[in-house]
C-alpha positions in Angstrom: -45.0 -97.3 224.9 -47.2 -97.0 221.6 -45.9 -99.1 218.5 -45.7 -97.7 214.7 -48.7 -97.8 214.0 -50.5 -96.2 216.4 -48.1 -93.4 216.3 -48.8 -92.7 213.0 -53.0 -93.3 213.4 -52.8 -90.5 216.4 -50.5 -88.0 213.8 -53.1 -88.6 211.4 -56.0 -87.7 213.8 -54.5 -84.5 215.1 -53.8 -83.4 211.3 -57.5 -83.8 210.8 -58.7 -82.8 214.3 -59.4 -78.4 213.1 -62.2 -77.1 211.1 -60.1 -76.0 208.3 -58.1 -79.2 207.3 -61.7 -81.1 207.8 -62.6 -78.7 204.6 -59.6 -79.6 203.0 -60.4 -83.3 203.0 -64.3 -82.4 202.7 -63.4 -81.0 199.3 -60.2 -83.3 197.9 -62.8 -85.9 198.1 -64.5 -84.6 194.8 -60.7 -84.8 193.3 -57.1 -83.0 193.5 -56.6 -79.3 193.4 -54.3 -76.4 193.4 -53.3 -74.5 196.1 -54.8 -71.2 194.8 -57.9 -73.3 194.1 -57.9 -73.9 197.7 -57.3 -71.0 198.4 -60.2 -69.7 196.3 -62.3 -72.1 198.1 -61.6 -71.9 201.9 -61.1 -67.6 201.4 -58.0 -67.9 203.5 -53.7 -66.8 202.4 -51.4 -69.0 200.9 -49.3 -69.6 203.8 -51.8 -70.2 205.8 -53.5 -73.0 203.3 -49.7 -74.1 202.5 -49.6 -74.7 206.5 -51.8 -76.7 206.7 -51.6 -78.6 203.6 -48.2 -79.6 204.8 -49.5 -80.9 208.0 -51.7 -83.1 206.0 -49.6 -84.4 203.4 -46.9 -84.9 206.3 -49.5 -86.5 208.3 -49.7 -89.1 205.4 -53.6 -88.1 204.8 -53.0 -86.2 201.6 -50.1 -86.7 198.6 -48.9 -84.0 196.5 -47.4 -83.8 192.7 -45.6 -81.1 190.9 -46.3 -79.9 187.6 -44.1 -77.2 186.6 -45.0 -74.3 189.2 -48.4 -76.1 190.0 -48.6 -78.2 193.1 -51.4 -80.5 192.8 -53.2 -81.7 195.9 -54.9 -85.2 196.9 -56.4 -87.5 199.2 -53.8 -90.4 199.8 -55.3 -93.7 197.6 -53.9 -96.2 199.5 -52.5 -97.9 202.1 -53.9 -97.3 205.9 -53.7 -93.7 205.8 -56.5 -93.5 202.8 -58.8 -95.7 205.3 -58.4 -93.1 207.8 -59.1 -90.6 205.6 -62.3 -92.3 204.2 -63.1 -92.4 207.8 -63.3 -89.2 208.7 -65.0 -88.0 205.7 -68.0 -90.7 206.6 -68.5 -89.0 209.7 -68.7 -85.4 208.4 -72.3 -83.6 207.9 -72.3 -82.9 203.9 -74.9 -80.7 204.9 -72.9 -78.6 207.5 -73.8 -74.8 205.8 -69.7 -74.6 205.7 -69.3 -77.4 203.7 -71.7 -76.6 201.2 -70.8 -73.5 200.9 -67.0 -75.0 199.7 -68.7 -77.5 197.4 -70.7 -74.5 196.0 -66.8 -72.1 195.1 -65.4 -75.8 193.9 -68.1 -76.7 191.5 -67.6 -72.6 190.3 -64.1 -73.6 189.8 -64.6 -76.8 187.7 -66.8 -74.6 185.8 -64.1 -72.6 184.8 -61.4 -75.1 184.1 -63.6 -77.5 182.2 -64.2 -74.1 180.1 -60.7 -73.3 179.8 -60.5 -76.9 178.7 -63.1 -76.6 175.7 -61.7 -73.5 174.1 -58.0 -75.4 174.5 -59.6 -78.8 172.9 -62.1 -77.2 170.5 -58.8 -75.2 168.3 -57.6 -78.9 168.2 -61.4 -81.1 167.5 -61.4 -80.1 164.0 -58.4 -82.0 163.0 -58.6 -84.9 165.2 -62.2 -85.4 163.7 -60.5 -85.3 160.5 -58.2 -88.1 161.5 -61.0 -90.5 162.8 -62.8 -90.5 160.1 -60.1 -92.5 158.7 -59.8 -94.5 161.5 -61.6 -97.7 163.0 -64.6 -95.8 165.5 -63.3 -95.0 168.7 -66.6 -96.9 170.3 -65.2 -100.2 169.0 -61.8 -99.7 170.3 -63.3 -98.8 173.5 -65.0 -102.4 173.6 -62.5 -104.0 172.8 -60.1 -102.6 175.4 -62.1 -103.5 177.8 -62.9 -106.9 176.9 -59.1 -107.1 177.1 -58.5 -106.7 180.7 -58.1 -109.7 182.2 -57.2 -108.9 185.7 -60.3 -108.0 187.9 -60.6 -104.5 189.5 -56.4 -103.7 189.2 -55.4 -102.2 192.5 -53.5 -99.6 190.1 -54.2 -99.4 186.4 -51.5 -96.7 184.3 -52.6 -95.0 181.2 -49.4 -94.0 179.3 -49.9 -90.2 177.1 -53.5 -90.1 178.6 -54.2 -87.0 176.5 -57.7 -86.4 177.1 -58.4 -89.0 179.6 -61.1 -90.9 178.0 -59.4 -94.6 178.7 -59.2 -93.5 182.5 -62.9 -92.7 181.9 -63.8 -96.0 180.2 -61.9 -98.3 182.3 -62.7 -96.5 185.5 -65.9 -98.7 186.8 -63.8 -102.0 186.2 -60.8 -101.1 188.3 -59.8 -99.5 191.7 -57.7 -97.1 191.0 -56.3 -95.4 188.2 -53.3 -92.5 187.0 -53.0 -91.0 183.4 -49.7 -89.9 182.5 -49.3 -87.0 180.3 -46.3 -84.3 179.3 -48.6 -81.9 178.1 -50.6 -79.6 180.4 -53.2 -78.1 178.6 -54.4 -82.0 178.0 -54.3 -82.7 181.6 -56.3 -79.9 181.9 -58.4 -81.4 179.5 -58.4 -84.6 181.0 -59.0 -83.5 184.8 -62.4 -81.8 183.5 -63.4 -84.9 181.9 -62.4 -87.3 184.5 -64.4 -84.1 186.7 -67.5 -84.6 184.3 -67.6 -87.9 184.3 -67.3 -88.7 188.1 -64.5 -91.0 187.8 -63.1 -90.2 191.1 -60.7 -93.0 191.5 -58.9 -91.7 188.5 -56.6 -88.9 188.3 -53.6 -87.3 186.4 -49.7 -86.6 186.5 -47.4 -84.9 184.7 -44.5 -87.4 184.3 -42.2 -88.6 181.2 -43.3 -91.9 180.0 -40.2 -92.7 179.4 -39.2 -92.3 182.8 -42.0 -93.3 185.2 -41.4 -92.2 189.0 -43.0 -95.7 189.7 -41.3 -98.4 191.5 -40.2 -101.8 189.9 -43.3 -104.0 189.6 -45.7 -102.2 191.1 -49.0 -101.7 188.6 -50.9 -104.3 187.7 -52.2 -103.5 184.0 -51.1 -100.3 181.5 -52.8 -99.7 178.1 -50.6 -97.1 175.6 -53.7 -96.2 173.3 -52.4 -94.4 169.9 -49.3 -93.1 171.7 -45.9 -95.4 170.1 -46.8 -93.8 166.7 -45.3 -90.1 168.1 -42.2 -91.5 169.5 -39.0 -91.3 168.1 -37.9 -94.5 170.6 -41.1 -95.9 171.8 -39.2 -99.6 172.4 -38.3 -96.6 175.6 -42.0 -97.2 176.6 -42.7 -100.3 176.3 -39.3 -101.3 177.7 -40.1 -98.5 181.1 -44.4 -100.2 181.3 -42.5 -103.3 181.3 -40.2 -102.3 184.6 -43.4 -101.0 186.3 -45.2 -104.0 185.8 -45.7 -106.8 188.6 -45.0 -110.7 186.8 -48.4 -111.1 185.3 -49.3 -107.7 185.1 -51.3 -106.5 181.8 -50.1 -104.6 179.0 -52.5 -102.7 176.3 -51.4 -101.2 173.0 -53.5 -99.9 170.3 -51.8 -98.2 167.4 -52.2 -98.0 164.0 -50.7 -100.0 161.8 -48.4 -99.2 158.7 -49.9 -96.9 156.4 -48.7 -94.6 153.8 -50.7 -90.7 155.2 -47.8 -88.3 155.1 -49.8 -85.8 155.8 -49.9 -87.2 159.6 -46.3 -87.0 159.3 -46.1 -83.5 158.2 -49.4 -82.1 159.5 -49.9 -84.0 163.1 -46.1 -84.7 164.5 -46.5 -88.1 163.9 -42.9 -89.8 163.9 -44.0 -93.0 162.5 -46.6 -94.2 159.7 -48.3 -96.9 162.2 -46.1 -99.4 164.3 -45.8 -103.1 162.8 -46.7 -106.5 164.6 -43.0 -107.0 163.8 -41.9 -104.8 166.0 -44.4 -105.2 168.8 -43.1 -109.0 168.9 -39.1 -108.2 169.1 -40.2 -105.6 172.1 -41.8 -107.7 173.6 -39.1 -110.2 173.5 -36.6 -107.9 174.5 -38.4 -106.9 178.0 -39.9 -110.0 179.3 -43.2 -109.9 177.7 -45.4 -112.2 176.4 -47.9 -111.3 173.9 -51.5 -113.2 174.6 -53.3 -111.8 171.7 -53.2 -109.6 168.8 -56.0 -108.2 166.9 -56.5 -106.2 163.8 -59.1 -103.9 163.3 -60.3 -102.7 160.1 -61.5 -99.3 159.3 -64.2 -100.3 156.8 -66.7 -96.7 156.8 -68.2 -96.0 153.5 -68.3 -92.5 154.3 -64.5 -92.2 154.0 -63.9 -92.6 150.3 -60.7 -94.0 150.9 -60.5 -98.0 150.6 -57.6 -98.1 148.0 -53.7 -97.7 148.4 -53.9 -98.1 152.2 -55.2 -94.5 152.6 -57.3 -95.6 155.8 -55.8 -96.4 159.5 -56.6 -100.2 160.3 -55.8 -100.0 164.0 -53.6 -103.2 165.8 -54.7 -104.1 169.4 -52.6 -106.1 171.3 -52.7 -107.5 174.7 -49.5 -108.7 176.4 -48.4 -110.0 179.8 -45.6 -109.6 181.8 -43.4 -112.9 182.5 -43.5 -114.1 185.7 -39.8 -114.1 187.4 -38.4 -117.6 187.7 
């Protein structure tokens, strides 16, 4: 009688043992795709593609996530089935004519998605650039973020309120698996395109409420919350949720504007709070079993901004916290 692991393996091998399903695994090795995108690549009908996807999901070789009416499929990224999927993919000939044609159609779809993302981003980029001129340069913050990571290649890394996916992109070389969470489909479109362009295949994004994460307690190694809290009515809810899903000893890195008086950000850019204070971070940390490891103030000091008086520049706080070990 077969044991459970052998039964799962046989089911996975049976699911993969068909030409169309091998083609699906091959194209999904480059990132997640919707059913309609797979239909375009494979040249097959929706019912047929959906049937193949169901078999692959049931076997554990694929995972699915829903964003409204859209359903994204990707290769399972952890556990036994992830190893099986990698093994199957390693045996495929990348020079096979049909697989090459699939990759060509995939690249065409990616170019369309990139164009759509750039169109959306372009409509907002000018205003975002004006805000950046008042703040600490991104390159400085990004280097500090990488230096803060004190866990060696986290198994699971989350970026809450991922936006364009930039934080996932810079952390990609230092983590095993990264997931960005955002509610905006438009921003997720931008993030997917950016991650594709950067070749960050170990990272993906999901539509999810950062106040109610679809992750079990104590399952995440490291989390970033980058320039998100000032948009929220109750930022402490996100801190609480991050603390819930972090493992004991897990790391939470928060970056946000320190208190300022730029009211136009509230009026024109939906900022709910004019910065986040060190006192607030300390209170939330104490409430949710987080220990403050380091705190750093990054000062905006660019003479070209011409705004050095009356707290009219955007200084940034970087807080490195650790989930307290359970007793």
